[in-house]
KOLTILO-526428 format. One record per atom (N, C-alpha, C): residue number from 1; chain; atom name; x, y, z. Coordinates in Angstrom, 2 decimals. Layout:
BEGIN
   num   chaine   atome        xx        yy        zz
   NUM        A      CA         X         Y         Z
...
//
This chain:
BEGIN
   num   chaine   atome        xx        yy        zz
     1        A       N     37.27    145.58    -45.77
     1        A      CA     37.27    144.12    -44.62
     1        A       C     39.10    143.02    -44.64
     2        A       N     38.47    143.01    -43.96
     2        A      CA     40.09    142.24    -43.17
     2        A       C     39.76    140.48    -43.48
     3        A       N     41.42    140.20    -44.20
     3        A      CA     40.87    138.98    -43.96
     3        A       C     41.70    137.49    -43.41
     4        A       N     40.58    136.59    -42.53
     4        A      CA     41.74    136.38    -41.68
     4        A       C     41.85    135.35    -42.20
     5        A       N     43.87    135.43    -42.18
     5        A      CA     44.88    134.09    -42.97
     5        A       C     44.77    133.34    -41.96
     6        A       N     44.60    133.14    -41.23
     6        A      CA     44.69    131.99    -40.50
     6        A       C     43.99    130.90    -40.16
     7        A       N     42.38    131.18    -40.49
     7        A      CA     41.48    130.80    -41.22
     7        A       C     41.61    129.67    -42.50
     8        A       N     41.66    130.23    -43.92
     8        A      CA     42.83    130.26    -44.59
     8        A       C     43.10    128.95    -44.80
     9        A       N     44.09    129.46    -44.37
     9        A      CA     45.51    128.12    -44.71
     9        A       C     45.04    127.31    -43.37
    10        A       N     44.19    126.89    -42.22
    10        A      CA     44.25    125.84    -41.81
    10        A       C     42.43    125.35    -42.80
    11        A       N     41.91    126.29    -43.79
    11        A      CA     40.86    125.50    -44.26
    11        A       C     41.54    125.15    -45.18
    12        A       N     42.42    124.96    -45.81
    12        A      CA     43.96    124.64    -46.97
    12        A       C     44.44    123.81    -46.66
    13        A       N     44.48    123.63    -45.38
    13        A      CA     45.13    122.37    -44.45
    13        A       C     44.52    121.00    -44.72
    14        A       N     42.95    121.65    -43.58
    14        A      CA     41.97    120.30    -43.64
    14        A       C     41.85    119.83    -45.56
    15        A       N     41.89    119.98    -46.00
    15        A      CA     41.68    119.80    -47.25
    15        A       C     42.58    119.61    -47.61
    16        A       N     43.43    119.84    -48.27
    16        A      CA     44.43    118.96    -48.01
    16        A       C     44.85    117.04    -47.66
    17        A       N     44.49    117.25    -46.75
    17        A      CA     44.59    115.71    -45.69
    17        A       C     43.49    115.24    -45.72
    18        A       N     41.96    116.03    -45.79
    18        A      CA     41.12    114.80    -45.74
    18        A       C     42.07    114.24    -47.72
    19        A       N     42.06    115.25    -48.31
    19        A      CA     42.61    114.66    -50.49
    19        A       C     43.58    112.71    -50.08
    20        A       N     44.26    113.71    -49.58
    20        A      CA     45.64    112.81    -49.00
    20        A       C     45.00    111.63    -48.33
    21        A       N     44.14    111.68    -47.31
    21        A      CA     43.25    110.51    -47.00
    21        A       C     42.26    109.68    -47.82
    22        A       N     41.63    110.26    -47.92
    22        A      CA     41.11    109.70    -49.58
    22        A       C     41.61    108.99    -50.45
    23        A       N     42.46    109.63    -51.00
    23        A      CA     44.05    109.60    -52.01
    23        A       C     44.31    107.62    -52.04
    24        A       N     45.04    107.53    -50.39
    24        A      CA     45.30    106.95    -49.75
    24        A       C     43.96    105.47    -49.35
    25        A       N     43.18    106.42    -49.56
    25        A      CA     41.70    104.89    -48.23
    25        A       C     41.90    104.23    -51.05
    26        A       N     41.77    104.93    -51.33
    26        A      CA     41.80    104.68    -52.11
    26        A       C     42.70    103.96    -53.51
    27        A       N     43.74    104.41    -52.98
    27        A      CA     45.37    103.28    -53.14
    27        A       C     45.28    102.15    -52.26
    28        A       N     44.63    101.89    -51.58
    28        A      CA     43.98    100.87    -50.24
    28        A       C     42.95     99.72    -50.27
    29        A       N     42.55    100.51    -51.44
    29        A      CA     40.95     99.26    -51.89
    29        A       C     41.73     99.01    -53.19
    30        A       N     42.08    100.16    -53.81
    30        A      CA     42.41     99.09    -55.54
    30        A       C     43.73     97.68    -55.54
    31        A       N     44.75     98.61    -53.98
    31        A      CA     45.72     96.44    -53.62
    31        A       C     44.92     95.57    -53.39
    32        A       N     43.63     95.66    -52.61
    32        A      CA     42.86     95.42    -51.84
    32        A       C     41.98     94.17    -53.83
    33        A       N     41.16     94.65    -53.77
    33        A      CA     40.30     94.56    -55.46
    33        A       C     41.92     93.79    -56.67
    34        A       N     42.29     94.28    -56.00
    34        A      CA     43.44     93.49    -58.05
    34        A       C     44.34     91.97    -56.74
    35        A       N     44.30     91.80    -55.36
    35        A      CA     45.07     91.06    -54.86
    35        A       C     43.77     89.91    -54.70
    36        A       N     42.78     90.66    -54.55
    36        A      CA     41.11     89.78    -54.47
    36        A       C     40.85     88.83    -55.71
    37        A       N     41.23     90.00    -56.94
    37        A      CA     41.49     89.52    -58.17
    37        A       C     42.58     88.20    -58.43
    38        A       N     43.39     88.77    -58.24
    38        A      CA     44.78     87.26    -58.79
    38        A       C     44.45     86.60    -57.55
    39        A       N     43.93     86.37    -56.36
    39        A      CA     44.31     85.30    -55.69
    39        A       C     42.24     84.43    -55.82
    40        A       N     41.17     85.09    -56.90
    40        A      CA     39.90     84.40    -56.63
    40        A       C     40.00     83.78    -58.14
    41        A       N     40.79     84.84    -59.57
    41        A      CA     41.11     84.23    -60.71
    41        A       C     41.51     84.15    -61.32
    42        A       N     43.19     84.52    -60.53
    42        A      CA     43.91     84.66    -61.54
    42        A       C     44.77     83.48    -61.22
    43        A       N     45.81     83.70    -60.05
    43        A      CA     46.76     83.17    -59.21
    43        A       C     46.85     82.18    -58.49
    44        A       N     47.11     81.16    -58.22
    44        A      CA     46.34     80.52    -56.59
    44        A       C     47.53     79.88    -56.62
    45        A       N     48.05     79.05    -55.31
    45        A      CA     49.52     78.45    -55.53
    45        A       C     48.15     76.90    -54.84
    46        A       N     49.55     75.47    -55.30
    46        A      CA     48.97     74.59    -54.25
    46        A       C     49.92     73.40    -54.82
    47        A       N     49.42     73.26    -53.34
    47        A      CA     51.09     71.08    -52.92
    47        A       C     50.79     70.01    -54.01
    48        A       N     51.63     69.40    -54.64
    48        A      CA     51.69     68.43    -54.65
    48        A       C     51.23     67.01    -54.67
    49        A       N     50.26     66.50    -54.31
    49        A      CA     50.15     65.48    -53.15
    49        A       C     49.57     64.00    -53.52
    50        A       N     50.71     63.18    -53.11
    50        A      CA     50.96     61.85    -53.88
    50        A       C     51.60     62.26    -55.24
    51        A       N     52.34     60.95    -56.24
    51        A      CA     52.45     60.36    -56.92
    51        A       C     52.52     60.45    -58.17
    52        A       N     50.64     60.68    -58.31
    52        A      CA     49.88     60.67    -59.10
    52        A       C     50.40     61.44    -61.17
    53        A       N     51.22     62.28    -61.28
    53        A      CA     51.94     63.30    -62.01
    53        A       C     53.48     62.07    -62.16
    54        A       N     53.86     61.68    -61.08
    54        A      CA     54.90     61.75    -61.46
    54        A       C     55.45     60.76    -63.37
    55        A       N     57.30     61.36    -63.80
    55        A      CA     57.56     61.94    -63.29
    55        A       C     57.62     63.76    -63.47
    56        A       N     55.90     64.16    -63.87
    56        A      CA     57.00     65.51    -64.32
    56        A       C     56.54     66.16    -63.00
    57        A       N     55.55     65.81    -61.61
    57        A      CA     54.92     65.94    -60.74
    57        A       C     55.00     65.71    -59.45
    58        A       N     56.53     65.82    -58.67
    58        A      CA     56.14     65.19    -57.22
    58        A       C     55.19     65.23    -56.23
    59        A       N     55.49     64.29    -54.86
    59        A      CA     55.19     65.02    -54.27
    59        A       C     55.67     66.49    -52.91
    60        A       N     54.98     66.80    -53.17
    60        A      CA     55.87     67.95    -52.34
    60        A       C     56.40     69.59    -52.91
    61        A       N     56.21     69.28    -54.47
    61        A      CA     56.46     70.73    -55.54
    61        A       C     54.99     71.04    -55.91
    62        A       N     55.86     72.66    -55.23
    62        A      CA     54.14     73.37    -55.18
    62        A       C     54.73     73.67    -57.02
    63        A       N     53.11     74.18    -57.19
    63        A      CA     52.34     74.22    -58.44
    63        A       C     51.91     75.92    -58.61
    64        A       N     51.89     76.99    -59.64
    64        A      CA     50.98     78.18    -59.67
    64        A       C     50.45     77.88    -60.27
    65        A       N     49.22     77.98    -60.38
    65        A      CA     47.81     77.75    -61.27
    65        A       C     46.96     79.00    -62.03
    66        A       N     47.98     79.09    -63.56
    66        A      CA     46.79     80.09    -63.34
    66        A       C     45.17     79.40    -63.91
    67        A       N     44.48     80.72    -63.21
    67        A      CA     42.64     80.34    -63.63
    67        A       C     43.09     81.23    -64.63
    68        A       N     43.84     82.04    -65.43
    68        A      CA     42.85     83.45    -66.23
    68        A       C     43.39     82.56    -67.43
    69        A       N     44.06     81.41    -67.53
    69        A      CA     44.25     80.72    -69.72
    69        A       C     43.42     80.46    -69.66
    70        A       N     42.10     78.65    -69.15
    70        A      CA     41.28     78.74    -70.11
    70        A       C     40.35     80.06    -70.15
    71        A       N     40.45     81.20    -69.65
    71        A      CA     39.51     82.40    -69.52
    71        A       C     39.75     82.72    -71.21
    72        A       N     41.46     83.15    -71.87
    72        A      CA     41.50     83.24    -73.07
    72        A       C     42.01     82.35    -73.75
    73        A       N     42.58     81.39    -74.10
    73        A      CA     42.53     80.79    -74.94
    73        A       C     41.79     79.51    -74.73
    74        A       N     42.37     78.28    -76.06
    74        A      CA     40.95     77.34    -75.09
    74        A       C     42.11     75.89    -74.76
    75        A       N     41.76     74.64    -73.68
    75        A      CA     41.93     73.70    -73.43
    75        A       C     42.31     72.73    -74.33
    76        A       N     43.90     72.21    -74.51
    76        A      CA     44.87     71.68    -74.99
    76        A       C     44.81     70.63    -75.09
    77        A       N     45.32     69.47    -75.86
    77        A      CA     45.67     68.00    -75.02
    77        A       C     46.61     68.59    -75.22
    78        A       N     47.34     67.55    -73.73
    78        A      CA     48.09     67.47    -73.11
    78        A       C     49.07     68.83    -72.70
    79        A       N     47.70     69.78    -72.52
    79        A      CA     47.68     70.37    -70.92
    79        A       C     47.69     69.49    -69.54
    80        A       N     48.54     70.66    -69.23
    80        A      CA     48.68     69.61    -67.30
    80        A       C     47.60     70.59    -66.41
    81        A       N     46.46     70.15    -65.88
    81        A      CA     45.23     71.03    -65.69
    81        A       C     45.32     70.48    -63.28
    82        A       N     43.78     71.68    -63.24
    82        A      CA     44.47     71.39    -62.40
    82        A       C     42.33     71.42    -62.11
    83        A       N     41.89     69.63    -61.78
    83        A      CA     40.15     69.94    -61.46
    83        A       C     39.17     69.63    -59.88
    84        A       N     38.92     70.53    -59.58
    84        A      CA     37.79     70.21    -58.85
    84        A       C     37.15     68.97    -58.79
    85        A       N     37.83     68.40    -58.17
    85        A      CA     36.17     67.06    -57.96
    85        A       C     35.30     67.09    -56.38
    86        A       N     34.79     67.32    -57.09
    86        A      CA     33.01     66.70    -56.12
    86        A       C     32.66     65.82    -56.30
    87        A       N     31.24     64.98    -55.28
    87        A      CA     30.35     64.33    -55.86
    87        A       C     30.21     64.37    -52.91
    88        A       N     29.61     62.73    -53.37
    88        A      CA     29.36     62.31    -52.99
    88        A       C     30.62     62.71    -51.32
    89        A       N     30.56     63.13    -50.56
    89        A      CA     31.46     62.99    -48.93
    89        A       C     33.17     63.00    -49.56
    90        A       N     33.41     64.07    -51.10
    90        A      CA     34.42     64.61    -51.27
    90        A       C     34.90     65.82    -52.19
    91        A       N     35.48     66.77    -51.66
    91        A      CA     35.60     67.63    -52.75
    91        A       C     37.23     68.26    -52.07
    92        A       N     37.90     67.80    -53.72
    92        A      CA     39.53     68.34    -53.73
    92        A       C     39.55     68.63    -55.00
    93        A       N     40.84     69.06    -54.97
    93        A      CA     41.79     70.05    -56.26
    93        A       C     43.27     67.85    -56.46
    94        A       N     42.55     67.66    -57.47
    94        A      CA     43.86     66.89    -57.88
    94        A       C     44.69     67.63    -59.79
    95        A       N     45.71     66.43    -60.32
    95        A      CA     46.41     67.85    -60.95
    95        A       C     46.53     66.26    -62.09
    96        A       N     46.37     66.18    -63.72
    96        A      CA     45.62     65.02    -63.84
    96        A       C     47.07     66.38    -65.79
    97        A       N     46.21     65.48    -66.51
    97        A      CA     46.57     66.49    -67.75
    97        A       C     45.76     65.91    -68.78
    98        A       N     45.36     66.68    -69.71
    98        A      CA     44.49     66.70    -70.71
    98        A       C     45.22     65.58    -71.74
    99        A       N     44.09     64.60    -72.50
    99        A      CA     44.07     63.49    -73.29
    99        A       C     43.06     63.77    -74.15
   100        A       N     41.99     63.35    -73.98
   100        A      CA     40.95     63.33    -75.02
   100        A       C     40.10     64.64    -74.86
   101        A       N     39.79     65.25    -76.34
   101        A      CA     39.51     66.77    -75.83
   101        A       C     37.38     66.50    -75.90
   102        A       N     36.65     67.42    -76.38
   102        A      CA     34.80     67.54    -75.90
   102        A       C     34.72     66.35    -77.73
   103        A       N     34.22     65.97    -77.96
   103        A      CA     33.60     64.94    -79.42
   103        A       C     34.62     64.15    -79.98
   104        A       N     35.76     64.42    -79.12
   104        A      CA     36.30     62.60    -79.27
   104        A       C     35.88     61.80    -79.06
   105        A       N     36.04     60.48    -79.49
   105        A      CA     35.74     59.53    -78.97
   105        A       C     37.94     58.72    -78.79
   106        A       N     37.10     57.91    -77.88
   106        A      CA     39.17     57.65    -76.32
   106        A       C     38.44     56.11    -76.41
   107        A       N     39.71     55.88    -77.18
   107        A      CA     39.77     54.10    -75.83
   107        A       C     41.35     54.19    -76.68
   108        A       N     41.80     53.48    -75.01
   108        A      CA     42.75     52.05    -74.83
   108        A       C     42.70     50.84    -75.37
   109        A       N     43.81     50.52    -75.51
   109        A      CA     43.68     49.71    -76.94
   109        A       C     45.65     48.93    -76.70
   110        A       N     45.55     47.24    -75.73
   110        A      CA     46.62     46.95    -75.51
   110        A       C     47.96     48.10    -74.59
   111        A       N     47.92     49.00    -73.84
   111        A      CA     47.78     49.55    -73.50
   111        A       C     48.18     50.79    -73.56
   112        A       N     47.73     51.31    -75.33
   112        A      CA     47.79     52.59    -75.20
   112        A       C     46.44     53.74    -76.12
   113        A       N     46.92     54.45    -75.59
   113        A      CA     45.57     55.87    -75.95
   113        A       C     44.64     55.84    -77.02
   114        A       N     43.99     55.64    -77.47
   114        A      CA     43.81     56.24    -79.04
   114        A       C     42.86     56.99    -79.62
   115        A       N     42.49     57.86    -80.34
   115        A      CA     41.78     59.30    -79.93
   115        A       C     41.38     58.67    -81.77
   116        A       N     39.83     58.38    -81.59
   116        A      CA     39.10     59.12    -82.84
   116        A       C     39.71     57.61    -83.82
   117        A       N     40.54     56.48    -82.92
   117        A      CA     40.68     55.32    -84.12
   117        A       C     42.55     55.60    -83.97
   118        A       N     43.62     56.66    -83.64
   118        A      CA     44.22     57.21    -84.60
   118        A       C     45.07     56.55    -83.00
   119        A       N     46.72     55.88    -83.08
   119        A      CA     46.94     55.68    -81.48
   119        A       C     47.55     57.22    -81.49
   120        A       N     47.96     58.01    -79.78
   120        A      CA     48.45     58.47    -79.72
   120        A       C     49.82     57.97    -79.16
   121        A       N     50.38     59.37    -80.73
   121        A      CA     52.11     59.31    -80.69
   121        A       C     52.27     59.65    -79.17
   122        A       N     53.63     59.47    -78.41
   122        A      CA     53.61     60.35    -77.18
   122        A       C     55.50     60.61    -77.33
   123        A       N     55.81     62.08    -77.05
   123        A      CA     57.42     61.81    -76.62
   123        A       C     57.18     61.20    -75.87
   124        A       N     56.81     61.30    -74.08
   124        A      CA     57.67     61.38    -73.45
   124        A       C     57.12     59.64    -73.15
   125        A       N     57.85     58.97    -73.09
   125        A      CA     57.51     57.84    -72.18
   125        A       C     57.23     57.63    -71.25
   126        A       N     55.60     57.13    -71.63
   126        A      CA     55.06     56.63    -69.77
   126        A       C     54.94     55.68    -70.41
   127        A       N     54.87     54.78    -68.67
   127        A      CA     54.66     53.61    -68.85
   127        A       C     53.07     52.38    -69.18
   128        A       N     53.19     51.64    -70.24
   128        A      CA     52.08     51.13    -70.80
   128        A       C     50.90     50.47    -69.70
   129        A       N     49.78     51.73    -70.14
   129        A      CA     48.48     50.88    -69.56
   129        A       C     48.80     49.95    -68.50
   130        A       N     48.76     48.97    -68.07
   130        A      CA     48.35     47.70    -67.03
   130        A       C     46.50     47.39    -67.50
   131        A       N     46.17     48.56    -67.45
   131        A      CA     45.39     48.48    -67.34
   131        A       C     43.54     49.20    -67.93
   132        A       N     43.10     49.67    -68.69
   132        A      CA     42.83     50.24    -69.70
   132        A       C     41.11     50.92    -68.45
   133        A       N     40.51     50.36    -67.93
   133        A      CA     39.19     50.60    -67.67
   133        A       C     38.18     51.71    -68.06
   134        A       N     37.32     51.99    -67.63
   134        A      CA     36.18     52.06    -68.65
   134        A       C     35.85     52.37    -70.29
   135        A       N     37.39     52.51    -70.28
   135        A      CA     38.45     53.25    -71.64
   135        A       C     38.65     51.85    -72.73
   136        A       N     38.69     51.10    -71.61
   136        A      CA     38.61     49.52    -73.09
   136        A       C     37.33     49.34    -74.14
   137        A       N     36.23     50.49    -73.80
   137        A      CA     35.60     50.44    -74.54
   137        A       C     35.28     51.76    -75.29
   138        A       N     34.94     52.32    -75.56
   138        A      CA     34.88     53.82    -76.81
   138        A       C     34.21     54.16    -76.30
   139        A       N     34.75     55.31    -75.41
   139        A      CA     34.56     56.72    -75.53
   139        A       C     34.36     57.49    -75.95
   140        A       N     32.64     58.08    -75.75
   140        A      CA     32.97     59.24    -77.00
   140        A       C     32.25     60.51    -75.85
   141        A       N     32.95     62.20    -75.53
   141        A      CA     33.13     63.07    -75.24
   141        A       C     32.32     63.58    -75.51
   142        A       N     31.31     64.14    -74.42
   142        A      CA     30.88     65.52    -75.11
   142        A       C     30.60     66.60    -75.32
   143        A       N     30.72     67.62    -75.11
   143        A      CA     30.78     68.70    -76.21
   143        A       C     32.14     69.63    -75.21
   144        A       N     31.66     69.59    -73.40
   144        A      CA     31.86     69.66    -72.69
   144        A       C     32.92     69.44    -71.55
   145        A       N     33.26     68.01    -72.04
   145        A      CA     33.70     67.24    -71.81
   145        A       C     35.76     66.40    -72.53
   146        A       N     36.10     66.10    -71.28
   146        A      CA     37.17     65.39    -70.96
   146        A       C     38.21     64.79    -70.99
   147        A       N     38.78     64.03    -71.70
   147        A      CA     39.37     62.33    -70.91
   147        A       C     39.86     62.95    -70.77
   148        A       N     40.85     62.99    -69.51
   148        A      CA     42.24     63.26    -68.34
   148        A       C     42.97     61.72    -67.96
   149        A       N     44.64     62.03    -68.05
   149        A      CA     45.44     60.50    -67.40
   149        A       C     46.16     61.64    -66.18
   150        A       N     46.51     60.51    -65.81
   150        A      CA     47.90     60.80    -65.32
   150        A       C     49.15     60.25    -65.22
   151        A       N     50.05     61.49    -65.75
   151        A      CA     51.42     61.03    -65.59
   151        A       C     51.72     59.87    -65.02
   152        A       N     51.81     59.19    -64.19
   152        A      CA     51.82     58.00    -63.26
   152        A       C     50.96     56.35    -63.91
   153        A       N     50.92     56.73    -65.10
   153        A      CA     49.60     55.88    -65.39
   153        A       C     49.09     54.75    -64.61
   154        A       N     50.28     53.88    -64.50
   154        A      CA     49.37     52.95    -62.99
   154        A       C     49.67     52.76    -61.32
   155        A       N     49.34     53.97    -61.35
   155        A      CA     49.49     54.36    -60.05
   155        A       C     48.64     55.29    -59.37
   156        A       N     47.52     55.54    -59.98
   156        A      CA     46.48     56.87    -60.21
   156        A       C     45.45     56.25    -60.60
   157        A       N     44.33     56.68    -60.59
   157        A      CA     42.93     57.55    -60.67
   157        A       C     41.39     58.38    -61.20
   158        A       N     41.97     58.37    -63.03
   158        A      CA     41.54     59.42    -63.58
   158        A       C     40.64     58.62    -64.26
   159        A       N     40.88     58.92    -65.42
   159        A      CA     39.45     58.84    -66.26
   159        A       C     39.00     57.90    -66.09
   160        A       N     39.97     56.40    -66.24
   160        A      CA     39.19     55.02    -66.33
   160        A       C     39.48     54.42    -65.42
   161        A       N     38.98     55.20    -64.37
   161        A      CA     38.06     55.44    -63.70
   161        A       C     36.47     55.60    -63.39
   162        A       N     35.73     54.85    -62.80
   162        A      CA     34.90     55.70    -62.52
   162        A       C     34.19     56.19    -61.08
   163        A       N     34.82     56.38    -60.39
   163        A      CA     35.27     57.59    -59.37
   163        A       C     35.87     59.25    -59.74
   164        A       N     35.93     58.83    -60.75
   164        A      CA     36.92     60.01    -61.70
   164        A       C     35.66     60.27    -62.74
   165        A       N     35.94     59.78    -63.70
   165        A      CA     35.54     59.65    -65.19
   165        A       C     35.36     60.87    -65.84
   166        A       N     34.99     61.36    -67.14
   166        A      CA     35.47     62.30    -67.32
   166        A       C     35.26     63.67    -66.83
   167        A       N     35.88     64.76    -67.44
   167        A      CA     35.77     65.90    -66.51
   167        A       C     35.30     67.19    -67.59
   168        A       N     33.98     67.17    -66.43
   168        A      CA     33.32     69.44    -67.43
   168        A       C     34.20     70.06    -67.40
   169        A       N     34.09     70.58    -67.76
   169        A      CA     34.80     72.39    -68.51
   169        A       C     34.85     73.28    -67.13
   170        A       N     33.60     73.07    -66.61
   170        A      CA     33.75     73.94    -65.87
   170        A       C     33.97     73.39    -64.11
   171        A       N     34.32     71.75    -64.52
   171        A      CA     36.03     71.83    -62.76
   171        A       C     36.91     71.45    -63.17
   172        A       N     37.44     72.12    -64.21
   172        A      CA     39.20     72.86    -64.83
   172        A       C     39.21     74.27    -64.28
   173        A       N     40.06     74.37    -63.15
   173        A      CA     39.83     75.28    -61.75
   173        A       C     41.40     75.75    -63.44
   174        A       N     42.97     75.27    -63.92
   174        A      CA     42.95     76.80    -63.87
   174        A       C     43.60     75.06    -64.82
   175        A       N     45.02     76.17    -65.07
   175        A      CA     46.51     75.29    -65.55
   175        A       C     47.98     75.02    -64.77
   176        A       N     47.90     74.55    -64.96
   176        A      CA     49.58     73.91    -63.95
   176        A       C     50.63     74.51    -64.30
   177        A       N     50.79     75.98    -64.23
   177        A      CA     51.46     76.83    -64.92
   177        A       C     53.08     76.21    -64.87
   178        A       N     53.82     76.40    -63.10
   178        A      CA     54.64     76.89    -63.32
   178        A       C     54.82     75.83    -61.82
   179        A       N     56.18     75.43    -62.10
   179        A      CA     57.36     74.83    -61.50
   179        A       C     57.41     76.00    -59.67
   180        A       N     56.82     76.22    -58.51
   180        A      CA     57.91     77.72    -57.85
   180        A       C     58.82     76.91    -57.68
   181        A       N     59.50     75.88    -56.42
   181        A      CA     60.24     75.33    -55.62
   181        A       C     60.99     75.24    -56.94
   182        A       N     61.67     75.25    -58.85
   182        A      CA     62.50     75.12    -59.03
   182        A       C     62.61     75.93    -59.88
   183        A       N     61.21     76.98    -60.95
   183        A      CA     60.58     77.75    -60.62
   183        A       C     61.66     77.48    -62.45
   184        A       N     60.51     75.81    -62.85
   184        A      CA     60.13     75.28    -63.95
   184        A       C     59.16     75.93    -64.54
   185        A       N     58.21     75.97    -65.36
   185        A      CA     57.45     76.07    -66.79
   185        A       C     57.02     74.41    -66.38
   186        A       N     56.02     74.06    -66.59
   186        A      CA     55.15     72.59    -66.42
   186        A       C     54.82     72.13    -67.88
   187        A       N     54.91     72.77    -68.26
   187        A      CA     54.85     72.78    -70.06
   187        A       C     55.98     72.42    -70.87
   188        A       N     57.49     72.78    -70.20
   188        A      CA     58.42     71.99    -70.75
   188        A       C     59.45     71.50    -70.48
   189        A       N     58.30     70.49    -68.76
   189        A      CA     58.78     69.47    -67.66
   189        A       C     58.76     68.09    -68.82
   190        A       N     57.68     68.17    -69.12
   190        A      CA     57.51     66.81    -70.06
   190        A       C     57.66     66.76    -71.33
   191        A       N     58.13     67.14    -72.22
   191        A      CA     58.29     67.23    -73.97
   191        A       C     57.51     67.54    -74.51
   192        A       N     56.59     67.80    -74.09
   192        A      CA     55.97     67.52    -75.65
   192        A       C     55.88     68.20    -76.47
   193        A       N     54.70     67.75    -78.24
   193        A      CA     55.02     69.18    -78.79
   193        A       C     53.84     70.23    -78.17
   194        A       N     53.80     71.52    -78.97
   194        A      CA     53.05     72.41    -78.70
   194        A       C     51.15     71.30    -79.30
   195        A       N     51.54     71.12    -80.36
   195        A      CA     50.36     70.48    -80.59
   195        A       C     50.46     68.81    -81.44
   196        A       N     50.07     67.82    -80.28
   196        A      CA     50.29     66.87    -80.21
   196        A       C     48.64     66.03    -80.84
   197        A       N     49.05     65.31    -82.86
   197        A      CA     47.96     64.71    -83.36
   197        A       C     48.92     63.51    -82.95
   198        A       N     46.90     62.55    -83.32
   198        A      CA     47.04     61.52    -83.03
   198        A       C     48.02     61.43    -84.41
   199        A       N     48.80     59.63    -84.01
   199        A      CA     50.00     60.11    -85.59
   199        A       C     49.11     58.47    -85.94
   200        A       N     49.09     58.46    -87.37
   200        A      CA     48.85     57.82    -88.52
   200        A       C     49.44     56.34    -88.02
   201        A       N     48.11     55.91    -88.01
   201        A      CA     49.11     53.96    -88.67
   201        A       C     49.26     54.14    -89.60
//
């Protein structure tokens, strides 16, 4: 019985083409999946609006948000974070600094921040706070609450203001990680130590 080699060659070529097409489609699907994961669960870019975080961040700075950071590690004091603030008539992102952690008691006295009765010793010379707002009285943070302050302490709204208040963990989008317009890590801009503890009186 004679074999039709032309037919076999065409069949093999067709299988090869189909295989290559399937591999290409799989690569495209994987690329789209990775891009989606990075965008929604990994990294996101935002631009700073306003002067709330001066001098650490200035208006127009481009910031890369690490959205995976708090999945693999805990939120720490002095972290610069991106918060999604939602409520009646507004839903927006803003940047602030974590100062009070869950379970702690926060108070502002004579323009300075106290945690559990101990004055926080900040290495960066922030302005003395002219208005303690809600924190003029003791604020006890719940298990999922954080107290935030802006770096431009007298020209912003933060946890001292009723419109913002304490921040829930679920509203923290991620860590402000990199200032892309100068390729500077945000954690090194503010000159804080890695674990800044309350100073002893």
